[in-house]
C-alpha positions as YAML, in Angstrom:
chain: A
units: angstrom
residues:
- id: 1
  name: MET
  ca: [104.06, 129.23, 118.88]
- id: 2
  name: SER
  ca: [106.28, 127.48, 121.57]
- id: 3
  name: ALA
  ca: [107.15, 123.99, 121.07]
- id: 4
  name: LEU
  ca: [104.93, 123.29, 124.67]
- id: 5
  name: PHE
  ca: [102.03, 124.89, 123.15]
- id: 6
  name: ALA
  ca: [102.83, 123.11, 119.52]
- id: 7
  name: GLU
  ca: [102.92, 119.64, 121.53]
- id: 8
  name: LEU
  ca: [99.48, 120.45, 123.22]
- id: 9
  name: PHE
  ca: [97.66, 121.88, 120.06]
- id: 10
  name: GLY
  ca: [98.90, 118.75, 117.71]
- id: 11
  name: THR
  ca: [97.78, 116.35, 120.10]
- id: 12
  name: ALA
  ca: [94.66, 117.59, 120.27]
- id: 13
  name: ILE
  ca: [94.86, 118.35, 116.38]
- id: 14
  name: LEU
  ca: [95.54, 114.15, 116.60]
- id: 15
  name: ILE
  ca: [92.29, 113.59, 119.14]
- id: 16
  name: VAL
  ca: [89.69, 115.48, 117.84]
- id: 17
  name: LEU
  ca: [90.34, 113.56, 114.12]
- id: 18
  name: GLY
  ca: [91.28, 109.84, 116.06]
- id: 19
  name: ASP
  ca: [88.52, 109.70, 118.59]
- id: 20
  name: GLY
  ca: [86.35, 111.49, 116.05]
- id: 21
  name: VAL
  ca: [86.28, 109.01, 114.05]
- id: 22
  name: VAL
  ca: [85.84, 106.53, 116.60]
- id: 23
  name: ALA
  ca: [82.93, 108.77, 117.53]
- id: 24
  name: ASN
  ca: [81.09, 108.82, 113.75]
- id: 25
  name: VAL
  ca: [81.74, 104.72, 113.93]
- id: 26
  name: VAL
  ca: [80.78, 103.39, 117.23]
- id: 27
  name: LEU
  ca: [77.80, 106.02, 118.25]
- id: 28
  name: GLN
  ca: [74.15, 105.83, 117.12]
- id: 29
  name: ARG
  ca: [72.31, 108.07, 114.42]
- id: 30
  name: THR
  ca: [75.68, 109.23, 112.88]
- id: 31
  name: LYS
  ca: [76.08, 109.31, 108.91]
- id: 32
  name: GLY
  ca: [79.09, 106.40, 109.92]
- id: 33
  name: ASN
  ca: [77.62, 104.21, 111.92]
- id: 34
  name: ASN
  ca: [78.86, 101.03, 112.14]
- id: 35
  name: SER
  ca: [81.40, 101.91, 108.58]
- id: 36
  name: GLY
  ca: [83.98, 99.59, 110.43]
- id: 37
  name: TRP
  ca: [87.60, 98.92, 111.58]
- id: 38
  name: ILE
  ca: [88.95, 100.04, 108.16]
- id: 39
  name: VAL
  ca: [87.37, 103.34, 108.57]
- id: 40
  name: ILE
  ca: [88.56, 103.81, 112.19]
- id: 41
  name: THR
  ca: [92.26, 102.64, 111.11]
- id: 42
  name: THR
  ca: [91.91, 105.00, 108.12]
- id: 43
  name: GLY
  ca: [90.65, 108.01, 110.29]
- id: 44
  name: TRP
  ca: [93.37, 107.20, 112.60]
- id: 45
  name: ALA
  ca: [96.26, 107.41, 110.20]
- id: 46
  name: LEU
  ca: [95.15, 110.55, 108.48]
- id: 47
  name: ALA
  ca: [94.82, 112.06, 112.11]
- id: 48
  name: VAL
  ca: [98.50, 111.58, 112.99]
- id: 49
  name: THR
  ca: [99.62, 112.82, 109.32]
- id: 50
  name: ILE
  ca: [97.31, 116.14, 109.35]
- id: 51
  name: ALA
  ca: [98.93, 116.61, 113.93]
- id: 52
  name: VAL
  ca: [102.51, 115.45, 112.31]
- id: 53
  name: TYR
  ca: [102.53, 118.37, 109.28]
- id: 54
  name: CYS
  ca: [100.80, 121.05, 111.77]
- id: 55
  name: VAL
  ca: [103.32, 121.24, 114.29]
- id: 56
  name: ILE
  ca: [106.27, 119.30, 112.58]
- id: 57
  name: SER
  ca: [108.14, 122.29, 111.87]
- id: 58
  name: ILE
  ca: [107.80, 123.81, 115.91]
- id: 59
  name: SER
  ca: [108.32, 120.42, 118.00]
- id: 60
  name: GLY
  ca: [109.34, 118.03, 116.00]
- id: 61
  name: ALA
  ca: [105.44, 116.44, 116.61]
- id: 62
  name: HIS
  ca: [106.32, 113.90, 119.16]
- id: 63
  name: LEU
  ca: [102.46, 113.92, 120.13]
- id: 64
  name: ASN
  ca: [103.32, 110.74, 122.54]
- id: 65
  name: PRO
  ca: [104.75, 110.46, 125.63]
- id: 66
  name: ALA
  ca: [106.90, 106.80, 124.34]
- id: 67
  name: VAL
  ca: [108.58, 108.81, 121.03]
- id: 68
  name: THR
  ca: [109.49, 111.66, 124.06]
- id: 69
  name: LEU
  ca: [110.79, 108.94, 126.17]
- id: 70
  name: ALA
  ca: [112.45, 106.88, 123.97]
- id: 71
  name: LEU
  ca: [113.88, 109.86, 121.97]
- id: 72
  name: ALA
  ca: [115.28, 110.93, 125.04]
- id: 73
  name: THR
  ca: [116.75, 107.51, 126.12]
- id: 74
  name: ILE
  ca: [118.83, 107.10, 123.10]
- id: 75
  name: GLY
  ca: [119.98, 110.66, 123.53]
- id: 76
  name: THR
  ca: [118.63, 112.59, 120.75]
- id: 77
  name: PHE
  ca: [116.35, 114.30, 122.82]
- id: 78
  name: PRO
  ca: [117.00, 116.45, 126.27]
- id: 79
  name: TRP
  ca: [115.67, 114.85, 129.18]
- id: 80
  name: ALA
  ca: [115.01, 118.15, 130.71]
- id: 81
  name: LYS
  ca: [112.28, 118.76, 128.34]
- id: 82
  name: VAL
  ca: [110.49, 115.64, 128.95]
- id: 83
  name: PRO
  ca: [108.27, 116.64, 131.85]
- id: 84
  name: GLY
  ca: [107.05, 119.79, 129.88]
- id: 85
  name: TYR
  ca: [106.50, 118.02, 126.66]
- id: 86
  name: ILE
  ca: [104.19, 114.86, 128.17]
- id: 87
  name: LEU
  ca: [102.29, 117.20, 130.34]
- id: 88
  name: ALA
  ca: [101.44, 119.07, 127.07]
- id: 89
  name: GLN
  ca: [100.53, 116.23, 125.30]
- id: 90
  name: ILE
  ca: [98.38, 114.85, 128.02]
- id: 91
  name: VAL
  ca: [96.59, 118.35, 128.06]
- id: 92
  name: GLY
  ca: [96.15, 117.92, 124.60]
- id: 93
  name: GLY
  ca: [94.66, 114.66, 124.58]
- id: 94
  name: PHE
  ca: [91.90, 115.82, 127.14]
- id: 95
  name: ILE
  ca: [91.13, 119.11, 125.49]
- id: 96
  name: GLY
  ca: [90.51, 116.65, 122.21]
- id: 97
  name: GLY
  ca: [88.60, 114.56, 123.85]
- id: 98
  name: VAL
  ca: [86.29, 117.22, 125.19]
- id: 99
  name: LEU
  ca: [85.59, 118.43, 121.55]
- id: 100
  name: VAL
  ca: [85.18, 115.46, 120.20]
- id: 101
  name: TRP
  ca: [82.16, 115.28, 123.17]
- id: 102
  name: LEU
  ca: [80.82, 118.55, 121.84]
- id: 103
  name: GLN
  ca: [81.04, 117.49, 118.19]
- id: 104
  name: TYR
  ca: [78.70, 114.75, 118.85]
- id: 105
  name: LEU
  ca: [76.73, 116.34, 121.41]
- id: 106
  name: PRO
  ca: [73.36, 114.79, 120.74]
- id: 107
  name: HIS
  ca: [74.32, 111.17, 119.91]
- id: 108
  name: TRP
  ca: [75.38, 110.43, 123.76]
- id: 109
  name: ALA
  ca: [71.68, 110.09, 124.62]
- id: 110
  name: ALA
  ca: [71.07, 108.45, 121.14]
- id: 111
  name: THR
  ca: [73.40, 105.42, 121.97]
- id: 112
  name: ALA
  ca: [72.75, 102.87, 124.76]
- id: 113
  name: ASP
  ca: [75.95, 101.29, 124.93]
- id: 114
  name: ALA
  ca: [78.20, 102.42, 127.31]
- id: 115
  name: ASP
  ca: [81.30, 100.96, 126.28]
- id: 116
  name: ALA
  ca: [80.87, 102.42, 122.93]
- id: 117
  name: LYS
  ca: [80.85, 105.72, 124.56]
- id: 118
  name: LEU
  ca: [84.26, 104.66, 126.37]
- id: 119
  name: ALA
  ca: [85.77, 103.72, 123.42]
- id: 120
  name: VAL
  ca: [85.52, 107.17, 121.74]
- id: 121
  name: PHE
  ca: [87.35, 108.12, 124.39]
- id: 122
  name: SER
  ca: [90.25, 105.41, 125.04]
- id: 123
  name: THR
  ca: [90.82, 101.89, 123.91]
- id: 124
  name: MET
  ca: [89.92, 98.77, 126.10]
- id: 125
  name: PRO
  ca: [90.48, 94.92, 125.33]
- id: 126
  name: ALA
  ca: [88.98, 92.54, 123.31]
- id: 127
  name: ILE
  ca: [90.00, 89.55, 125.32]
- id: 128
  name: ARG
  ca: [90.47, 91.49, 129.23]
- id: 129
  name: ARG
  ca: [93.67, 89.89, 129.97]
- id: 130
  name: SER
  ca: [96.26, 91.92, 131.35]
- id: 131
  name: GLY
  ca: [99.31, 89.91, 130.66]
- id: 132
  name: ALA
  ca: [98.70, 89.37, 126.94]
- id: 133
  name: ASN
  ca: [96.99, 92.92, 126.38]
- id: 134
  name: LEU
  ca: [100.25, 94.65, 127.92]
- id: 135
  name: ILE
  ca: [102.38, 92.44, 125.33]
- id: 136
  name: ALA
  ca: [100.29, 93.92, 122.64]
- id: 137
  name: GLU
  ca: [100.87, 97.49, 123.66]
- id: 138
  name: THR
  ca: [104.53, 96.56, 124.26]
- id: 139
  name: LEU
  ca: [105.08, 95.82, 120.65]
- id: 140
  name: GLY
  ca: [102.73, 98.30, 118.82]
- id: 141
  name: GLY
  ca: [104.69, 100.94, 120.98]
- id: 142
  name: PHE
  ca: [107.97, 99.36, 119.37]
- id: 143
  name: MET
  ca: [107.05, 99.43, 115.93]
- id: 144
  name: LEU
  ca: [105.94, 102.66, 115.71]
- id: 145
  name: VAL
  ca: [109.09, 103.98, 117.29]
- id: 146
  name: PHE
  ca: [111.52, 101.39, 115.62]
- id: 147
  name: ALA
  ca: [109.83, 102.42, 112.17]
- id: 148
  name: LEU
  ca: [109.48, 106.08, 113.21]
- id: 149
  name: LEU
  ca: [113.41, 106.20, 113.50]
- id: 150
  name: ALA
  ca: [113.87, 104.09, 110.16]
- id: 151
  name: VAL
  ca: [111.37, 106.85, 108.38]
- id: 152
  name: ILE
  ca: [113.50, 109.51, 109.98]
- id: 153
  name: SER
  ca: [116.89, 108.23, 109.38]
- id: 154
  name: PRO
  ca: [119.54, 110.10, 106.82]
- id: 155
  name: GLY
  ca: [120.13, 107.18, 104.82]
- id: 156
  name: ASN
  ca: [116.11, 107.12, 103.49]
- id: 157
  name: PHE
  ca: [115.74, 111.04, 103.16]
- id: 158
  name: VAL
  ca: [118.60, 113.81, 102.31]
- id: 159
  name: PRO
  ca: [118.55, 115.98, 105.62]
- id: 160
  name: GLY
  ca: [116.78, 119.40, 105.07]
- id: 161
  name: SER
  ca: [115.31, 118.85, 101.58]
- id: 162
  name: GLU
  ca: [112.00, 119.38, 100.62]
- id: 163
  name: LEU
  ca: [111.23, 116.16, 99.20]
- id: 164
  name: SER
  ca: [112.01, 115.04, 103.16]
- id: 165
  name: LYS
  ca: [109.95, 117.51, 104.66]
- id: 166
  name: GLY
  ca: [106.98, 116.82, 102.78]
- id: 167
  name: PHE
  ca: [106.63, 113.03, 103.17]
- id: 168
  name: GLY
  ca: [108.00, 112.38, 106.20]
- id: 169
  name: PRO
  ca: [104.48, 112.77, 108.17]
- id: 170
  name: LEU
  ca: [103.09, 110.81, 105.37]
- id: 171
  name: LEU
  ca: [105.00, 108.12, 106.36]
- id: 172
  name: VAL
  ca: [104.51, 108.05, 109.89]
- id: 173
  name: GLY
  ca: [100.75, 107.76, 108.98]
- id: 174
  name: ALA
  ca: [101.21, 104.63, 107.07]
- id: 175
  name: ILE
  ca: [103.11, 103.49, 110.38]
- id: 176
  name: VAL
  ca: [100.38, 104.03, 111.95]
- id: 177
  name: ALA
  ca: [97.94, 102.62, 109.55]
- id: 178
  name: ALA
  ca: [99.99, 99.30, 109.88]
- id: 179
  name: ILE
  ca: [99.91, 98.88, 113.04]
- id: 180
  name: GLY
  ca: [96.52, 99.65, 113.36]
- id: 181
  name: LEU
  ca: [95.74, 97.04, 110.58]
- id: 182
  name: SER
  ca: [97.96, 94.05, 111.37]
- id: 183
  name: LEU
  ca: [98.01, 94.44, 115.45]
- id: 184
  name: GLY
  ca: [95.46, 96.58, 116.71]
- id: 185
  name: GLY
  ca: [92.86, 93.93, 117.08]
- id: 186
  name: PRO
  ca: [93.78, 92.75, 120.70]
- id: 187
  name: THR
  ca: [93.51, 96.04, 122.47]
- id: 188
  name: GLY
  ca: [92.58, 98.89, 119.99]
- id: 189
  name: TYR
  ca: [96.13, 100.02, 119.17]
- id: 190
  name: ALA
  ca: [96.42, 102.89, 122.02]
- id: 191
  name: ILE
  ca: [100.45, 103.41, 120.90]
- id: 192
  name: ASN
  ca: [100.19, 106.28, 122.72]
- id: 193
  name: PRO
  ca: [100.09, 107.06, 126.63]
- id: 194
  name: ALA
  ca: [98.43, 110.70, 126.01]
- id: 195
  name: ARG
  ca: [95.84, 109.34, 123.15]
- id: 196
  name: ASP
  ca: [94.65, 106.92, 125.99]
- id: 197
  name: LEU
  ca: [94.79, 109.23, 128.89]
- id: 198
  name: GLY
  ca: [94.02, 112.33, 128.22]
- id: 199
  name: PRO
  ca: [90.61, 111.37, 126.26]
- id: 200
  name: ARG
  ca: [90.06, 109.05, 129.25]
- id: 201
  name: ILE
  ca: [90.21, 111.74, 131.57]
- id: 202
  name: ALA
  ca: [87.69, 113.58, 129.49]
- id: 203
  name: HIS
  ca: [85.80, 110.43, 130.00]
- id: 204
  name: TRP
  ca: [85.73, 110.41, 133.31]
- id: 205
  name: VAL
  ca: [84.61, 114.06, 134.21]
- id: 206
  name: LEU
  ca: [82.21, 114.93, 131.47]
- id: 207
  name: PRO
  ca: [78.59, 114.89, 131.80]
- id: 208
  name: ILE
  ca: [78.47, 112.38, 128.88]
- id: 209
  name: VAL
  ca: [74.59, 110.82, 129.18]
- id: 210
  name: GLY
  ca: [74.49, 107.27, 130.02]
- id: 211
  name: LYS
  ca: [78.36, 106.93, 130.40]
- id: 212
  name: ARG
  ca: [80.07, 103.38, 132.42]
- id: 213
  name: ASN
  ca: [82.76, 104.00, 134.95]
- id: 214
  name: SER
  ca: [86.10, 105.02, 132.74]
- id: 215
  name: ASP
  ca: [88.06, 101.67, 133.08]
- id: 216
  name: TRP
  ca: [90.73, 102.94, 135.23]
- id: 217
  name: GLY
  ca: [91.93, 99.49, 136.36]
- id: 218
  name: TYR
  ca: [92.71, 98.62, 132.83]
- id: 219
  name: ALA
  ca: [94.26, 102.57, 131.86]
- id: 220
  name: TRP
  ca: [97.79, 101.40, 133.50]
- id: 221
  name: ILE
  ca: [98.44, 99.01, 130.31]
- id: 222
  name: PRO
  ca: [97.97, 101.43, 127.45]
- id: 223
  name: ILE
  ca: [100.61, 103.84, 129.35]
- id: 224
  name: VAL
  ca: [103.27, 101.13, 130.25]
- id: 225
  name: GLY
  ca: [103.01, 99.13, 127.27]
- id: 226
  name: PRO
  ca: [103.82, 101.98, 124.42]
- id: 227
  name: ILE
  ca: [106.62, 103.06, 127.16]
- id: 228
  name: ILE
  ca: [108.26, 100.08, 127.12]
- id: 229
  name: GLY
  ca: [107.74, 99.19, 123.37]
- id: 230
  name: GLY
  ca: [108.92, 102.28, 122.12]
- id: 231
  name: VAL
  ca: [112.28, 102.39, 124.57]
- id: 232
  name: LEU
  ca: [113.30, 99.04, 123.31]
- id: 233
  name: GLY
  ca: [112.68, 100.00, 119.75]
- id: 234
  name: ALA
  ca: [114.54, 103.16, 120.08]
- id: 235
  name: VAL
  ca: [117.62, 101.36, 121.84]
- id: 236
  name: LEU
  ca: [117.70, 98.59, 118.96]
- id: 237
  name: TYR
  ca: [117.26, 100.57, 116.62]
- id: 238
  name: HIS
  ca: [120.16, 102.87, 117.69]
- id: 239
  name: VAL
  ca: [122.31, 99.84, 118.71]
- id: 240
  name: LEU
  ca: [121.69, 98.83, 115.04]
- id: 241
  name: TRP
  ca: [122.31, 101.92, 113.41]
- id: 242
  name: LYS
  ca: [125.33, 102.70, 115.29]
- id: 243
  name: SER
  ca: [127.18, 98.89, 114.66]
...
């Protein structure tokens, strides 16, 4: 498996399980309907963990353009590979969105709330204020990358040890759980442009019964915010660690 296909495949897994738990909670007549925020944040944390386990040995399991750009910014990932990784991640997000639509096919017609249908695929703010929403996504992206670099720091693990390989993805999932529980309330914590953009495109093109528009006016925030925050988190960690 090539690194690019691994990024596509891993991101698709991330979205199938992550958007899948949202569908289970917000769509009508599912077994998990109205089970709440704790179920969603738990499902997303496990989705990240499983996706990272699946492809980390092949591509490094970025699964997120903000992570890819952040690592390139501090010189730990080659810039020449950045466009291919990002494209693979977005395509994987789109494929994951399509698979979630198929999985819950009878439930779109059973759900009257068009906002809930969009929420399966992409994030939206609880209170729509662009400046505050951008800050929330920037802080979430910052915490993700800063904590991620801490997790994989040689100071925390013995490089190449079996223990390190086994626990790394679990700790990445723990980071995502912490961000969702603590910082996810304002915007739904996209913290990943591909997680939001790929499935949003799927929502836009799929024949979903009773869907609304795909909220493209908001779509730039879960792209720009995590990238800014991710780069700032990587730079700060790099400066602190090198100092």
